[in-house]
Backbone as a ProteinNet text record, in pm:
[ID]
protein_1_A
[PRIMARY]
XXXXXXXXXXXXXXXXXXXXXXXXXXXXXXXXXXXXXXXXXXXXXXXXXXXXXXXXX
[TERTIARY]
-5536	-5517.1	-5643.4	-5756.1	-5867.1	-5833.6	-5776.2	-5734.8	-5645.8	-5543.2	-5432.2	-5490	-5587.9	-5630.2	-5759.3	-5823.8	-5919.6	-5864.3	-5735.8	-5678.8	-5556.4	-5551.9	-5420.7	-5386.8	-5489.2	-5473.3	-5415.6	-5488.2	-5450.4	-5298.3	-5265.1	-5137.5	-5026.9	-5060.1	-4963	-4948.5	-5066.8	-5058.4	-4991.3	-5006.9	-4927.8	-4776.2	-4742.4	-4592.3	-4540.6	-4628.9	-4574.1	-4575.2	-4650.3	-4649.1	-4533.3	-4483.1	-4384	-4241	-4234.3	-4129.7	-4082.5	-4157	-4118.6	-4165.5	-4070.9	-4112.4	-4129.6	-4220.3	-4269	-4251.5	-4224.3	-4205.1	-4357.7	-4401	-4561.2	-4583	-4471.9	-4494	-4484.1	-4458.9	-4443.8	-4532.1	-4615.5	-4696.3	-4615.7	-4570.6	-4497.1	-4577.9	-4522.7	-4571.4	-4498.9	-4563.2	-4499.1	-4472	-4392	-4355.6	-4494.3	-4517.3	-4651.5	-4772	-4746.8	-4882.7	-4917.4	-5028.4	-5074.7	-5082.6	-5072.2	-5082	-5019.1	-4986.8	-4927.5	-5013	-4972.5	-5057.6	-4983	-4858.3	-4768.7	-4721.9	-4680.1	-4617	-4468.5	-4385.4	-4249.1	-4179.7	-4115.9	-4035.2	-3915.3	-3873.5	-3750.3	-3634.7	-3616	-3501.6	-3537.6	-3448.4	-3469.8	-3575.6	-3681.1	-3803.1	-3789.1	-3703.3	-3695.2	-3618.2	-3515.4	-3448.5	-3538.4	-3611.2	-3695.7	-3795.3	-3854.1	-3933	-3868.7	-3764.5	-3679.2	-3630.2	-3556.3	-3476.3	-3583.4	-3701.6	-3791.5	-3847.8	-3881.4	-3943.7	-3834.1	-3717.6	-3596.1	-3582.4	-3600.8	-3574.9	-3691.2	-3794.3	-3921.5	-3944.3	-3885.9	-3909.7	-3755.8
1185.2	1309.5	1296.3	1250.3	1234.4	1124.6	1013.7	916.9	963.1	1045.9	1095.9	1174.2	1288.5	1373.2	1321.2	1216.1	1156.2	1082.2	1025.8	926.1	994	1104.3	1192.7	1147	1154.1	1108.9	963.7	866.9	735.7	716.3	800.6	775.8	831.3	945	978.5	881.7	842.6	721.6	605.6	558.2	442	475.7	584.4	628.2	621.6	684.2	674.7	520.6	432.2	304.5	226.4	257.7	186.7	266.8	364.7	422.1	568.4	629.9	759.9	857.4	939.4	1025.3	1164.9	1221.4	1357.8	1450	1579.3	1688.3	1722.8	1681.1	1711.3	1874.5	1934.1	2066.5	2176.3	2121.1	2216	2162.9	2256	2228.9	2303.5	2229.8	2269.2	2334.2	2407.4	2454	2401.9	2301.6	2239.3	2341.1	2308.8	2380.4	2406.1	2523.6	2532	2565.5	2545.9	2548.7	2702.5	2735.4	2872.7	2879.1	2771.7	2793.5	2645.5	2658.9	2550.9	2445.7	2311.5	2200.4	2059.1	2077.8	1948.5	1902.7	1779.8	1714.7	1695.4	1753.6	1755.2	1632.2	1540.4	1428.8	1502.4	1421.1	1472.2	1468.7	1376.8	1355.4	1430.1	1455.8	1535	1470.8	1531.8	1475	1356.4	1354.4	1257.3	1142.8	1162.3	1063.8	988.5	1054.3	978.1	881.9	916.9	822.5	703.8	739.4	647.7	540.7	589.1	499.7	418.5	464.3	372.1	286.5	299.4	214.6	109.7	160.3	63.9	-47.4	2.1	-97	-194.4	-153.8	-225.2	-318.4	-304	-382.6	-446.4
-1550.3	-1438	-1319.6	-1376.6	-1292.3	-1188.3	-1225.9	-1123.3	-1028.5	-1081.1	-1003.8	-871.7	-937.9	-832.3	-753.6	-786.5	-715.5	-589.6	-631	-522.3	-480	-460.8	-408.9	-279	-180.7	-37.2	-27.5	-101.8	-107.3	-151	-254.4	-303.2	-198.8	-131.9	-33.4	86.1	119.7	246.4	177.9	53.6	0.1	3.3	-37	-44.1	108.2	202.4	332.5	385.7	346.1	379.2	331.2	213.7	160.3	190	279.1	336.9	289.6	210.5	197.6	303.6	348.7	468.9	425.6	464.6	436.1	539.7	499.2	609.9	648.6	754.1	768.6	822.3	827.8	863.5	757.6	641.4	520	397	346.8	227.4	123.1	11.4	-88.8	-194.1	-276.7	-398.4	-531	-586.1	-707	-832.4	-907.7	-1037.2	-1107.2	-1133.3	-1210.6	-1119.2	-1009	-934	-894.7	-869.4	-828.9	-674.4	-598.5	-461.4	-392.4	-259.3	-201.6	-177.7	-234.2	-217.3	-219.4	-223.8	-247.7	-119.3	-108.8	-14.5	-32	53.5	29.5	104.6	41.4	115.3	182.1	277.4	368.6	296.6	203.7	115.1	-27.9	-107.4	-236.6	-302	-370.2	-430.4	-510.8	-626	-704.1	-654.6	-570.6	-500	-398.6	-319.8	-213.4	-277	-399.3	-461.1	-509.3	-599.5	-676.2	-590.1	-482.8	-378.3	-316.8	-275.2	-212	-296.5	-430.6	-511.8	-562.8	-560.4	-606.1	-500.7	-379.4	-270.6	-245.5	-294.3	-268	-389.8	-494	-615.2	-668.5
[MASK]
+++++++++++++++++++++++++++++++++++++++++++++++++++++++++

């Protein structure tokens, strides 16, 4: 968890570099969160990540 949170910005930048597009105007509230802090992909959340990673590898 520490690695995930310590490198959150780098993770989002990497996802953008490989082709995941995010809605820059919306900060989302992930399930279980107490405040808005998530980056919402333009495509449905799971599909955006899986499709991009599938095409990459």
